[in-house]
N, CA, C and O atoms as a Maestro MAE file, in Angstrom:
{
 s_m_m2io_version
 :::
 2.0.0
}

f_m_ct {
 s_m_title
 :::
 protein
 m_atom[316] {
  # First column is atom index #
  i_m_mmod_type
  r_m_x_coord
  r_m_y_coord
  r_m_z_coord
  i_m_residue_number
  s_m_chain_name
  s_m_pdb_residue_name
  s_m_pdb_atom_name
  i_m_atomic_number
  :::
  1 25 90.106 104.317 116.664 1 A "UNK " " N  " 7
  2 3 90.170 104.668 118.306 1 A "UNK " " CA " 6
  3 2 90.787 106.041 118.224 1 A "UNK " " C  " 6
  4 15 90.868 106.629 117.145 1 A "UNK " " O  " 8
  5 25 91.154 106.476 119.178 2 A "UNK " " N  " 7
  6 3 91.654 107.568 119.863 2 A "UNK " " CA " 6
  7 2 93.044 108.359 118.881 2 A "UNK " " C  " 6
  8 15 93.341 109.463 118.424 2 A "UNK " " O  " 8
  9 25 93.731 106.589 118.966 3 A "UNK " " N  " 7
  10 3 95.291 107.465 119.014 3 A "UNK " " CA " 6
  11 2 95.431 106.743 117.569 3 A "UNK " " C  " 6
  12 15 96.541 106.600 117.057 3 A "UNK " " O  " 8
  13 25 93.991 106.202 116.807 4 A "UNK " " N  " 7
  14 3 94.585 106.537 115.209 4 A "UNK " " CA " 6
  15 2 95.161 107.555 115.034 4 A "UNK " " C  " 6
  16 15 94.918 108.508 115.774 4 A "UNK " " O  " 8
  17 25 96.322 107.684 113.752 5 A "UNK " " N  " 7
  18 3 96.262 108.518 112.983 5 A "UNK " " CA " 6
  19 2 95.213 108.621 111.360 5 A "UNK " " C  " 6
  20 15 94.479 107.809 110.797 5 A "UNK " " O  " 8
  21 25 95.471 109.505 111.171 6 A "UNK " " N  " 7
  22 3 95.301 109.956 109.664 6 A "UNK " " CA " 6
  23 2 95.496 111.041 109.025 6 A "UNK " " C  " 6
  24 15 95.649 112.176 109.476 6 A "UNK " " O  " 8
  25 25 95.490 110.687 107.989 7 A "UNK " " N  " 7
  26 3 95.835 111.909 107.220 7 A "UNK " " CA " 6
  27 2 94.812 111.756 105.416 7 A "UNK " " C  " 6
  28 15 94.391 110.677 104.999 7 A "UNK " " O  " 8
  29 25 94.633 113.114 104.662 8 A "UNK " " N  " 7
  30 3 93.777 112.849 104.291 8 A "UNK " " CA " 6
  31 2 94.464 112.249 102.557 8 A "UNK " " C  " 6
  32 15 95.507 112.895 102.458 8 A "UNK " " O  " 8
  33 25 94.419 111.943 102.110 9 A "UNK " " N  " 7
  34 3 93.786 111.229 100.374 9 A "UNK " " CA " 6
  35 2 94.997 112.085 99.915 9 A "UNK " " C  " 6
  36 15 96.007 111.391 99.797 9 A "UNK " " O  " 8
  37 25 95.195 113.501 99.599 10 A "UNK " " N  " 7
  38 3 95.715 114.086 99.234 10 A "UNK " " CA " 6
  39 2 97.986 113.963 99.649 10 A "UNK " " C  " 6
  40 15 98.904 114.036 98.833 10 A "UNK " " O  " 8
  41 25 98.046 113.768 101.217 11 A "UNK " " N  " 7
  42 3 99.291 113.502 101.194 11 A "UNK " " CA " 6
  43 2 99.992 112.057 100.920 11 A "UNK " " C  " 6
  44 15 101.189 111.781 100.848 11 A "UNK " " O  " 8
  45 25 99.153 111.456 100.827 12 A "UNK " " N  " 7
  46 3 100.045 110.281 100.571 12 A "UNK " " CA " 6
  47 2 100.562 110.274 99.020 12 A "UNK " " C  " 6
  48 15 99.706 110.268 98.135 12 A "UNK " " O  " 8
  49 25 102.379 110.274 98.572 13 A "UNK " " N  " 7
  50 3 102.809 109.986 98.162 13 A "UNK " " CA " 6
  51 2 103.093 108.342 97.470 13 A "UNK " " C  " 6
  52 15 103.670 107.472 98.123 13 A "UNK " " O  " 8
  53 25 102.746 108.192 96.516 14 A "UNK " " N  " 7
  54 3 103.472 106.197 95.821 14 A "UNK " " CA " 6
  55 2 104.981 106.685 95.169 14 A "UNK " " C  " 6
  56 15 105.601 107.744 95.076 14 A "UNK " " O  " 8
  57 25 105.216 105.031 94.716 15 A "UNK " " N  " 7
  58 3 106.384 105.023 94.162 15 A "UNK " " CA " 6
  59 2 106.945 104.166 94.093 15 A "UNK " " C  " 6
  60 15 106.399 103.226 94.670 15 A "UNK " " O  " 8
  61 25 108.225 103.839 93.468 16 A "UNK " " N  " 7
  62 3 108.976 102.593 93.543 16 A "UNK " " CA " 6
  63 2 110.113 102.140 94.889 16 A "UNK " " C  " 6
  64 15 110.553 101.154 95.482 16 A "UNK " " O  " 8
  65 25 110.207 103.854 94.846 17 A "UNK " " N  " 7
  66 3 111.611 104.033 96.106 17 A "UNK " " CA " 6
  67 2 110.909 103.237 97.186 17 A "UNK " " C  " 6
  68 15 111.826 102.818 97.891 17 A "UNK " " O  " 8
  69 25 109.982 102.895 97.585 18 A "UNK " " N  " 7
  70 3 109.448 103.049 98.747 18 A "UNK " " CA " 6
  71 2 108.164 101.315 98.241 18 A "UNK " " C  " 6
  72 15 107.890 100.599 99.204 18 A "UNK " " O  " 8
  73 25 107.628 100.932 96.972 19 A "UNK " " N  " 7
  74 3 106.880 100.911 97.053 19 A "UNK " " CA " 6
  75 2 105.427 101.557 97.475 19 A "UNK " " C  " 6
  76 15 105.196 102.737 97.212 19 A "UNK " " O  " 8
  77 25 104.655 100.899 98.007 20 A "UNK " " N  " 7
  78 3 103.810 101.616 98.744 20 A "UNK " " CA " 6
  79 2 103.316 102.813 98.816 20 A "UNK " " C  " 6
  80 15 103.135 103.437 97.770 20 A "UNK " " O  " 8
  81 25 103.010 103.358 100.011 21 A "UNK " " N  " 7
  82 3 102.726 104.673 100.651 21 A "UNK " " CA " 6
  83 2 103.651 105.142 100.957 21 A "UNK " " C  " 6
  84 15 104.551 104.352 100.670 21 A "UNK " " O  " 8
  85 25 104.115 106.155 101.477 22 A "UNK " " N  " 7
  86 3 104.890 107.380 101.366 22 A "UNK " " CA " 6
  87 2 103.740 109.009 102.036 22 A "UNK " " C  " 6
  88 15 102.700 109.578 101.703 22 A "UNK " " O  " 8
  89 25 104.594 109.103 102.893 23 A "UNK " " N  " 7
  90 3 104.106 111.192 103.487 23 A "UNK " " CA " 6
  91 2 105.412 111.301 103.591 23 A "UNK " " C  " 6
  92 15 106.321 110.620 104.064 23 A "UNK " " O  " 8
  93 25 105.261 112.724 102.817 24 A "UNK " " N  " 7
  94 3 106.625 113.843 103.192 24 A "UNK " " CA " 6
  95 2 106.031 114.335 104.450 24 A "UNK " " C  " 6
  96 15 104.890 114.752 104.650 24 A "UNK " " O  " 8
  97 25 107.185 114.184 105.386 25 A "UNK " " N  " 7
  98 3 107.506 115.452 106.961 25 A "UNK " " CA " 6
  99 2 108.800 116.336 106.788 25 A "UNK " " C  " 6
  100 15 109.906 116.044 106.333 25 A "UNK " " O  " 8
  101 25 108.251 117.622 107.349 26 A "UNK " " N  " 7
  102 3 108.445 118.749 107.281 26 A "UNK " " CA " 6
  103 2 109.694 118.622 108.760 26 A "UNK " " C  " 6
  104 15 109.377 118.331 109.913 26 A "UNK " " O  " 8
  105 25 110.412 118.782 108.504 27 A "UNK " " N  " 7
  106 3 111.576 119.343 109.667 27 A "UNK " " CA " 6
  107 2 111.079 120.441 110.114 27 A "UNK " " C  " 6
  108 15 111.008 121.315 109.249 27 A "UNK " " O  " 8
  109 25 110.643 120.783 111.318 28 A "UNK " " N  " 7
  110 3 110.371 122.422 112.083 28 A "UNK " " CA " 6
  111 2 111.769 122.682 112.386 28 A "UNK " " C  " 6
  112 15 111.506 123.813 112.795 28 A "UNK " " O  " 8
  113 25 112.996 122.612 112.534 29 A "UNK " " N  " 7
  114 3 114.288 122.900 112.385 29 A "UNK " " CA " 6
  115 2 115.192 124.287 111.633 29 A "UNK " " C  " 6
  116 15 115.727 125.333 112.001 29 A "UNK " " O  " 8
  117 25 114.804 123.010 109.532 30 A "UNK " " N  " 7
  118 3 114.812 123.567 108.695 30 A "UNK " " CA " 6
  119 2 114.209 123.808 107.846 30 A "UNK " " C  " 6
  120 15 114.611 124.325 106.804 30 A "UNK " " O  " 8
  121 25 112.599 123.335 108.230 31 A "UNK " " N  " 7
  122 3 111.770 123.762 107.348 31 A "UNK " " CA " 6
  123 2 111.800 123.085 105.889 31 A "UNK " " C  " 6
  124 15 111.095 123.412 104.935 31 A "UNK " " O  " 8
  125 25 113.151 121.671 105.942 32 A "UNK " " N  " 7
  126 3 113.114 120.754 104.711 32 A "UNK " " CA " 6
  127 2 112.036 119.226 104.663 32 A "UNK " " C  " 6
  128 15 111.473 118.687 105.616 32 A "UNK " " O  " 8
  129 25 112.026 118.871 103.372 33 A "UNK " " N  " 7
  130 3 110.993 117.873 103.681 33 A "UNK " " CA " 6
  131 2 111.824 116.395 103.811 33 A "UNK " " C  " 6
  132 15 112.983 116.445 103.399 33 A "UNK " " O  " 8
  133 25 111.425 115.270 104.262 34 A "UNK " " N  " 7
  134 3 111.845 113.917 103.747 34 A "UNK " " CA " 6
  135 2 110.770 112.948 103.737 34 A "UNK " " C  " 6
  136 15 109.672 113.043 104.287 34 A "UNK " " O  " 8
  137 25 111.260 111.952 102.999 35 A "UNK " " N  " 7
  138 3 109.774 111.431 102.428 35 A "UNK " " CA " 6
  139 2 109.779 110.091 103.376 35 A "UNK " " C  " 6
  140 15 110.866 109.652 103.751 35 A "UNK " " O  " 8
  141 25 108.643 109.490 103.734 36 A "UNK " " N  " 7
  142 3 109.096 108.394 104.953 36 A "UNK " " CA " 6
  143 2 108.255 107.184 104.657 36 A "UNK " " C  " 6
  144 15 107.140 107.277 105.171 36 A "UNK " " O  " 8
  145 25 108.410 106.337 104.139 37 A "UNK " " N  " 7
  146 3 107.208 105.019 104.388 37 A "UNK " " CA " 6
  147 2 106.612 104.626 105.457 37 A "UNK " " C  " 6
  148 15 107.151 104.075 106.417 37 A "UNK " " O  " 8
  149 25 105.194 104.961 105.298 38 A "UNK " " N  " 7
  150 3 103.746 105.017 106.056 38 A "UNK " " CA " 6
  151 2 103.278 103.244 106.287 38 A "UNK " " C  " 6
  152 15 104.384 102.758 106.523 38 A "UNK " " O  " 8
  153 25 102.794 102.681 106.312 39 A "UNK " " N  " 7
  154 3 101.500 101.353 106.173 39 A "UNK " " CA " 6
  155 2 99.690 102.387 107.426 39 A "UNK " " C  " 6
  156 15 99.259 102.824 108.493 39 A "UNK " " O  " 8
  157 25 99.504 102.118 106.041 40 A "UNK " " N  " 7
  158 3 98.042 102.583 105.917 40 A "UNK " " CA " 6
  159 2 97.150 101.184 106.140 40 A "UNK " " C  " 6
  160 15 96.948 100.127 105.543 40 A "UNK " " O  " 8
  161 25 96.784 101.782 107.257 41 A "UNK " " N  " 7
  162 3 95.690 100.573 107.762 41 A "UNK " " CA " 6
  163 2 94.513 101.028 107.231 41 A "UNK " " C  " 6
  164 15 93.961 100.867 108.320 41 A "UNK " " O  " 8
  165 25 93.658 101.435 106.567 42 A "UNK " " N  " 7
  166 3 92.530 101.446 106.205 42 A "UNK " " CA " 6
  167 2 91.964 102.647 105.753 42 A "UNK " " C  " 6
  168 15 92.797 103.553 105.716 42 A "UNK " " O  " 8
  169 25 90.893 102.954 105.414 43 A "UNK " " N  " 7
  170 3 90.427 104.101 105.187 43 A "UNK " " CA " 6
  171 2 89.488 104.568 105.722 43 A "UNK " " C  " 6
  172 15 88.668 103.662 105.866 43 A "UNK " " O  " 8
  173 25 89.011 105.758 106.230 44 A "UNK " " N  " 7
  174 3 87.579 106.109 106.964 44 A "UNK " " CA " 6
  175 2 87.044 107.212 106.410 44 A "UNK " " C  " 6
  176 15 87.659 107.756 105.493 44 A "UNK " " O  " 8
  177 25 86.350 107.507 106.665 45 A "UNK " " N  " 7
  178 3 84.878 108.844 106.150 45 A "UNK " " CA " 6
  179 2 86.278 109.917 105.766 45 A "UNK " " C  " 6
  180 15 86.460 110.522 104.710 45 A "UNK " " O  " 8
  181 25 87.231 109.907 107.104 46 A "UNK " " N  " 7
  182 3 88.250 111.290 107.475 46 A "UNK " " CA " 6
  183 2 89.320 111.217 106.467 46 A "UNK " " C  " 6
  184 15 89.756 112.276 106.014 46 A "UNK " " O  " 8
  185 25 89.944 109.738 105.936 47 A "UNK " " N  " 7
  186 3 91.077 109.899 105.468 47 A "UNK " " CA " 6
  187 2 91.415 108.738 106.195 47 A "UNK " " C  " 6
  188 15 90.770 108.168 107.075 47 A "UNK " " O  " 8
  189 25 92.856 108.383 105.555 48 A "UNK " " N  " 7
  190 3 93.452 107.292 105.453 48 A "UNK " " CA " 6
  191 2 94.229 107.086 107.080 48 A "UNK " " C  " 6
  192 15 95.016 107.836 107.657 48 A "UNK " " O  " 8
  193 25 93.557 105.560 107.576 49 A "UNK " " N  " 7
  194 3 93.916 105.897 108.671 49 A "UNK " " CA " 6
  195 2 95.645 104.825 108.458 49 A "UNK " " C  " 6
  196 15 95.540 103.625 108.206 49 A "UNK " " O  " 8
  197 25 96.952 105.426 108.593 50 A "UNK " " N  " 7
  198 3 98.211 105.363 109.478 50 A "UNK " " CA " 6
  199 2 98.404 104.793 110.269 50 A "UNK " " C  " 6
  200 15 98.136 105.422 111.292 50 A "UNK " " O  " 8
  201 25 99.015 103.156 110.604 51 A "UNK " " N  " 7
  202 3 99.335 102.701 112.056 51 A "UNK " " CA " 6
  203 2 100.576 102.398 111.754 51 A "UNK " " C  " 6
  204 15 100.936 101.491 112.504 51 A "UNK " " O  " 8
  205 25 101.801 102.854 110.684 52 A "UNK " " N  " 7
  206 3 103.260 102.746 111.239 52 A "UNK " " CA " 6
  207 2 104.045 104.080 110.542 52 A "UNK " " C  " 6
  208 15 103.619 104.543 109.484 52 A "UNK " " O  " 8
  209 25 105.073 104.584 111.137 53 A "UNK " " N  " 7
  210 3 105.533 105.682 110.156 53 A "UNK " " CA " 6
  211 2 105.795 107.473 109.802 53 A "UNK " " C  " 6
  212 15 106.443 108.252 109.102 53 A "UNK " " O  " 8
  213 25 104.528 107.368 111.102 54 A "UNK " " N  " 7
  214 3 104.584 108.105 111.739 54 A "UNK " " CA " 6
  215 2 104.041 108.922 112.794 54 A "UNK " " C  " 6
  216 15 102.851 108.610 112.847 54 A "UNK " " O  " 8
  217 25 104.343 110.030 113.885 55 A "UNK " " N  " 7
  218 3 104.286 109.655 115.017 55 A "UNK " " CA " 6
  219 2 103.031 110.982 114.849 55 A "UNK " " C  " 6
  220 15 102.620 111.352 113.749 55 A "UNK " " O  " 8
  221 25 102.567 111.558 116.157 56 A "UNK " " N  " 7
  222 3 101.547 112.874 116.041 56 A "UNK " " CA " 6
  223 2 102.725 113.719 116.566 56 A "UNK " " C  " 6
  224 15 103.670 113.616 117.348 56 A "UNK " " O  " 8
  225 25 102.247 114.479 115.845 57 A "UNK " " N  " 7
  226 3 103.042 116.383 116.417 57 A "UNK " " CA " 6
  227 2 103.356 116.534 114.975 57 A "UNK " " C  " 6
  228 15 102.925 117.426 114.244 57 A "UNK " " O  " 8
  229 25 104.569 115.064 114.469 58 A "UNK " " N  " 7
  230 3 104.708 116.058 113.166 58 A "UNK " " CA " 6
  231 2 104.066 116.462 111.547 58 A "UNK " " C  " 6
  232 15 103.043 115.878 111.190 58 A "UNK " " O  " 8
  233 25 104.620 117.321 110.760 59 A "UNK " " N  " 7
  234 3 104.622 117.948 110.089 59 A "UNK " " CA " 6
  235 2 103.791 116.929 108.695 59 A "UNK " " C  " 6
  236 15 104.683 116.630 107.901 59 A "UNK " " O  " 8
  237 25 102.677 116.467 108.314 60 A "UNK " " N  " 7
  238 3 102.739 116.251 107.098 60 A "UNK " " CA " 6
  239 2 102.486 116.994 106.186 60 A "UNK " " C  " 6
  240 15 101.521 117.717 106.435 60 A "UNK " " O  " 8
  241 25 103.069 117.186 104.925 61 A "UNK " " N  " 7
  242 3 102.783 117.848 103.693 61 A "UNK " " CA " 6
  243 2 101.518 117.199 102.756 61 A "UNK " " C  " 6
  244 15 101.618 116.293 101.928 61 A "UNK " " O  " 8
  245 25 100.397 117.890 103.118 62 A "UNK " " N  " 7
  246 3 99.034 117.543 102.409 62 A "UNK " " CA " 6
  247 2 98.916 118.100 100.821 62 A "UNK " " C  " 6
  248 15 98.296 117.285 100.138 62 A "UNK " " O  " 8
  249 25 99.233 118.950 100.278 63 A "UNK " " N  " 7
  250 3 98.975 119.343 99.664 63 A "UNK " " CA " 6
  251 2 100.301 119.711 98.430 63 A "UNK " " C  " 6
  252 15 100.872 120.739 98.793 63 A "UNK " " O  " 8
  253 25 100.786 119.265 97.379 64 A "UNK " " N  " 7
  254 3 101.187 119.720 96.137 64 A "UNK " " CA " 6
  255 2 102.528 118.057 96.537 64 A "UNK " " C  " 6
  256 15 103.630 118.473 96.181 64 A "UNK " " O  " 8
  257 25 102.628 117.142 96.871 65 A "UNK " " N  " 7
  258 3 103.422 116.619 97.494 65 A "UNK " " CA " 6
  259 2 103.951 116.300 96.372 65 A "UNK " " C  " 6
  260 15 105.151 116.559 96.455 65 A "UNK " " O  " 8
  261 25 103.550 115.627 94.773 66 A "UNK " " N  " 7
  262 3 104.331 114.899 93.797 66 A "UNK " " CA " 6
  263 2 105.408 116.635 92.989 66 A "UNK " " C  " 6
  264 15 106.235 116.625 92.077 66 A "UNK " " O  " 8
  265 25 105.031 117.532 93.600 67 A "UNK " " N  " 7
  266 3 106.620 118.321 93.174 67 A "UNK " " CA " 6
  267 2 107.541 118.553 94.453 67 A "UNK " " C  " 6
  268 15 108.012 119.646 94.768 67 A "UNK " " O  " 8
  269 25 107.720 117.390 95.124 68 A "UNK " " N  " 7
  270 3 108.575 117.742 96.104 68 A "UNK " " CA " 6
  271 2 110.058 117.108 96.103 68 A "UNK " " C  " 6
  272 15 109.943 115.883 96.142 68 A "UNK " " O  " 8
  273 25 110.872 117.348 96.084 69 A "UNK " " N  " 7
  274 3 111.893 116.423 96.138 69 A "UNK " " CA " 6
  275 2 112.731 116.295 97.611 69 A "UNK " " C  " 6
  276 15 112.576 117.234 98.393 69 A "UNK " " O  " 8
  277 25 113.486 115.333 97.963 70 A "UNK " " N  " 7
  278 3 114.146 114.820 98.971 70 A "UNK " " CA " 6
  279 2 114.742 115.587 99.890 70 A "UNK " " C  " 6
  280 15 115.892 115.338 99.529 70 A "UNK " " O  " 8
  281 25 114.918 116.526 101.043 71 A "UNK " " N  " 7
  282 3 115.479 117.420 101.463 71 A "UNK " " CA " 6
  283 2 115.147 119.173 101.030 71 A "UNK " " C  " 6
  284 15 115.898 120.021 101.511 71 A "UNK " " O  " 8
  285 25 114.142 119.553 100.230 72 A "UNK " " N  " 7
  286 3 113.679 120.546 99.526 72 A "UNK " " CA " 6
  287 2 113.379 121.464 100.596 72 A "UNK " " C  " 6
  288 15 112.721 120.901 101.470 72 A "UNK " " O  " 8
  289 25 113.648 122.783 100.865 73 A "UNK " " N  " 7
  290 3 112.556 123.702 101.441 73 A "UNK " " CA " 6
  291 2 111.902 123.851 101.241 73 A "UNK " " C  " 6
  292 15 111.585 123.734 100.057 73 A "UNK " " O  " 8
  293 25 110.779 124.376 102.443 74 A "UNK " " N  " 7
  294 3 109.396 124.068 102.266 74 A "UNK " " CA " 6
  295 2 109.188 125.445 102.932 74 A "UNK " " C  " 6
  296 15 110.120 126.043 103.469 74 A "UNK " " O  " 8
  297 25 107.597 126.049 102.862 75 A "UNK " " N  " 7
  298 3 107.044 126.942 103.524 75 A "UNK " " CA " 6
  299 2 105.694 126.612 104.362 75 A "UNK " " C  " 6
  300 15 104.522 126.702 103.994 75 A "UNK " " O  " 8
  301 25 106.208 126.220 105.543 76 A "UNK " " N  " 7
  302 3 104.413 125.554 105.494 76 A "UNK " " CA " 6
  303 2 103.413 126.465 106.210 76 A "UNK " " C  " 6
  304 15 103.414 127.289 107.125 76 A "UNK " " O  " 8
  305 25 102.620 125.951 105.403 77 A "UNK " " N  " 7
  306 3 100.783 126.736 105.959 77 A "UNK " " CA " 6
  307 2 100.328 125.971 107.171 77 A "UNK " " C  " 6
  308 15 99.766 124.889 107.002 77 A "UNK " " O  " 8
  309 25 100.495 126.371 108.188 78 A "UNK " " N  " 7
  310 3 100.207 125.687 108.847 78 A "UNK " " CA " 6
  311 2 98.245 126.271 109.227 78 A "UNK " " C  " 6
  312 15 97.708 127.337 108.926 78 A "UNK " " O  " 8
  313 25 97.734 125.212 109.867 79 A "UNK " " N  " 7
  314 3 96.268 125.384 109.895 79 A "UNK " " CA " 6
  315 2 96.120 125.006 111.520 79 A "UNK " " C  " 6
  316 15 95.012 125.011 112.056 79 A "UNK " " O  " 8
  :::
 }
 m_bond[315] {
  # First column is bond index #
  i_m_from
  i_m_to
  i_m_order
  :::
  1 1 2 1
  2 2 3 1
  3 3 4 2
  4 3 5 1
  5 5 6 1
  6 6 7 1
  7 7 8 2
  8 7 9 1
  9 9 10 1
  10 10 11 1
  11 11 12 2
  12 11 13 1
  13 13 14 1
  14 14 15 1
  15 15 16 2
  16 15 17 1
  17 17 18 1
  18 18 19 1
  19 19 20 2
  20 19 21 1
  21 21 22 1
  22 22 23 1
  23 23 24 2
  24 23 25 1
  25 25 26 1
  26 26 27 1
  27 27 28 2
  28 27 29 1
  29 29 30 1
  30 30 31 1
  31 31 32 2
  32 31 33 1
  33 33 34 1
  34 34 35 1
  35 35 36 2
  36 35 37 1
  37 37 38 1
  38 38 39 1
  39 39 40 2
  40 39 41 1
  41 41 42 1
  42 42 43 1
  43 43 44 2
  44 43 45 1
  45 45 46 1
  46 46 47 1
  47 47 48 2
  48 47 49 1
  49 49 50 1
  50 50 51 1
  51 51 52 2
  52 51 53 1
  53 53 54 1
  54 54 55 1
  55 55 56 2
  56 55 57 1
  57 57 58 1
  58 58 59 1
  59 59 60 2
  60 59 61 1
  61 61 62 1
  62 62 63 1
  63 63 64 2
  64 63 65 1
  65 65 66 1
  66 66 67 1
  67 67 68 2
  68 67 69 1
  69 69 70 1
  70 70 71 1
  71 71 72 2
  72 71 73 1
  73 73 74 1
  74 74 75 1
  75 75 76 2
  76 75 77 1
  77 77 78 1
  78 78 79 1
  79 79 80 2
  80 79 81 1
  81 81 82 1
  82 82 83 1
  83 83 84 2
  84 83 85 1
  85 85 86 1
  86 86 87 1
  87 87 88 2
  88 87 89 1
  89 89 90 1
  90 90 91 1
  91 91 92 2
  92 91 93 1
  93 93 94 1
  94 94 95 1
  95 95 96 2
  96 95 97 1
  97 97 98 1
  98 98 99 1
  99 99 100 2
  100 99 101 1
  101 101 102 1
  102 102 103 1
  103 103 104 2
  104 103 105 1
  105 105 106 1
  106 106 107 1
  107 107 108 2
  108 107 109 1
  109 109 110 1
  110 110 111 1
  111 111 112 2
  112 111 113 1
  113 113 114 1
  114 114 115 1
  115 115 116 2
  116 115 117 1
  117 117 118 1
  118 118 119 1
  119 119 120 2
  120 119 121 1
  121 121 122 1
  122 122 123 1
  123 123 124 2
  124 123 125 1
  125 125 126 1
  126 126 127 1
  127 127 128 2
  128 127 129 1
  129 129 130 1
  130 130 131 1
  131 131 132 2
  132 131 133 1
  133 133 134 1
  134 134 135 1
  135 135 136 2
  136 135 137 1
  137 137 138 1
  138 138 139 1
  139 139 140 2
  140 139 141 1
  141 141 142 1
  142 142 143 1
  143 143 144 2
  144 143 145 1
  145 145 146 1
  146 146 147 1
  147 147 148 2
  148 147 149 1
  149 149 150 1
  150 150 151 1
  151 151 152 2
  152 151 153 1
  153 153 154 1
  154 154 155 1
  155 155 156 2
  156 155 157 1
  157 157 158 1
  158 158 159 1
  159 159 160 2
  160 159 161 1
  161 161 162 1
  162 162 163 1
  163 163 164 2
  164 163 165 1
  165 165 166 1
  166 166 167 1
  167 167 168 2
  168 167 169 1
  169 169 170 1
  170 170 171 1
  171 171 172 2
  172 171 173 1
  173 173 174 1
  174 174 175 1
  175 175 176 2
  176 175 177 1
  177 177 178 1
  178 178 179 1
  179 179 180 2
  180 179 181 1
  181 181 182 1
  182 182 183 1
  183 183 184 2
  184 183 185 1
  185 185 186 1
  186 186 187 1
  187 187 188 2
  188 187 189 1
  189 189 190 1
  190 190 191 1
  191 191 192 2
  192 191 193 1
  193 193 194 1
  194 194 195 1
  195 195 196 2
  196 195 197 1
  197 197 198 1
  198 198 199 1
  199 199 200 2
  200 199 201 1
  201 201 202 1
  202 202 203 1
  203 203 204 2
  204 203 205 1
  205 205 206 1
  206 206 207 1
  207 207 208 2
  208 207 209 1
  209 209 210 1
  210 210 211 1
  211 211 212 2
  212 211 213 1
  213 213 214 1
  214 214 215 1
  215 215 216 2
  216 215 217 1
  217 217 218 1
  218 218 219 1
  219 219 220 2
  220 219 221 1
  221 221 222 1
  222 222 223 1
  223 223 224 2
  224 223 225 1
  225 225 226 1
  226 226 227 1
  227 227 228 2
  228 227 229 1
  229 229 230 1
  230 230 231 1
  231 231 232 2
  232 231 233 1
  233 233 234 1
  234 234 235 1
  235 235 236 2
  236 235 237 1
  237 237 238 1
  238 238 239 1
  239 239 240 2
  240 239 241 1
  241 241 242 1
  242 242 243 1
  243 243 244 2
  244 243 245 1
  245 245 246 1
  246 246 247 1
  247 247 248 2
  248 247 249 1
  249 249 250 1
  250 250 251 1
  251 251 252 2
  252 251 253 1
  253 253 254 1
  254 254 255 1
  255 255 256 2
  256 255 257 1
  257 257 258 1
  258 258 259 1
  259 259 260 2
  260 259 261 1
  261 261 262 1
  262 262 263 1
  263 263 264 2
  264 263 265 1
  265 265 266 1
  266 266 267 1
  267 267 268 2
  268 267 269 1
  269 269 270 1
  270 270 271 1
  271 271 272 2
  272 271 273 1
  273 273 274 1
  274 274 275 1
  275 275 276 2
  276 275 277 1
  277 277 278 1
  278 278 279 1
  279 279 280 2
  280 279 281 1
  281 281 282 1
  282 282 283 1
  283 283 284 2
  284 283 285 1
  285 285 286 1
  286 286 287 1
  287 287 288 2
  288 287 289 1
  289 289 290 1
  290 290 291 1
  291 291 292 2
  292 291 293 1
  293 293 294 1
  294 294 295 1
  295 295 296 2
  296 295 297 1
  297 297 298 1
  298 298 299 1
  299 299 300 2
  300 299 301 1
  301 301 302 1
  302 302 303 1
  303 303 304 2
  304 303 305 1
  305 305 306 1
  306 306 307 1
  307 307 308 2
  308 307 309 1
  309 309 310 1
  310 310 311 1
  311 311 312 2
  312 311 313 1
  313 313 314 1
  314 314 315 1
  315 315 316 2
  :::
 }
}
């Protein structure tokens, strides 16, 4: 569907804290990251389709997710 949000596999973080999949979201005001659980609907040719947990327009970290910690300040490299 046109409203589906798709993220690359490199954006997915997993761990016992949230159970299954999670994404790191950047707060544009403070440039800090927070880990958020998401629901993965399925896999497409362009990435994972997220059905719950993020909103269109939010900044998702797509590289280096295994090195992040809650509240860490990052420098976004927007494309």
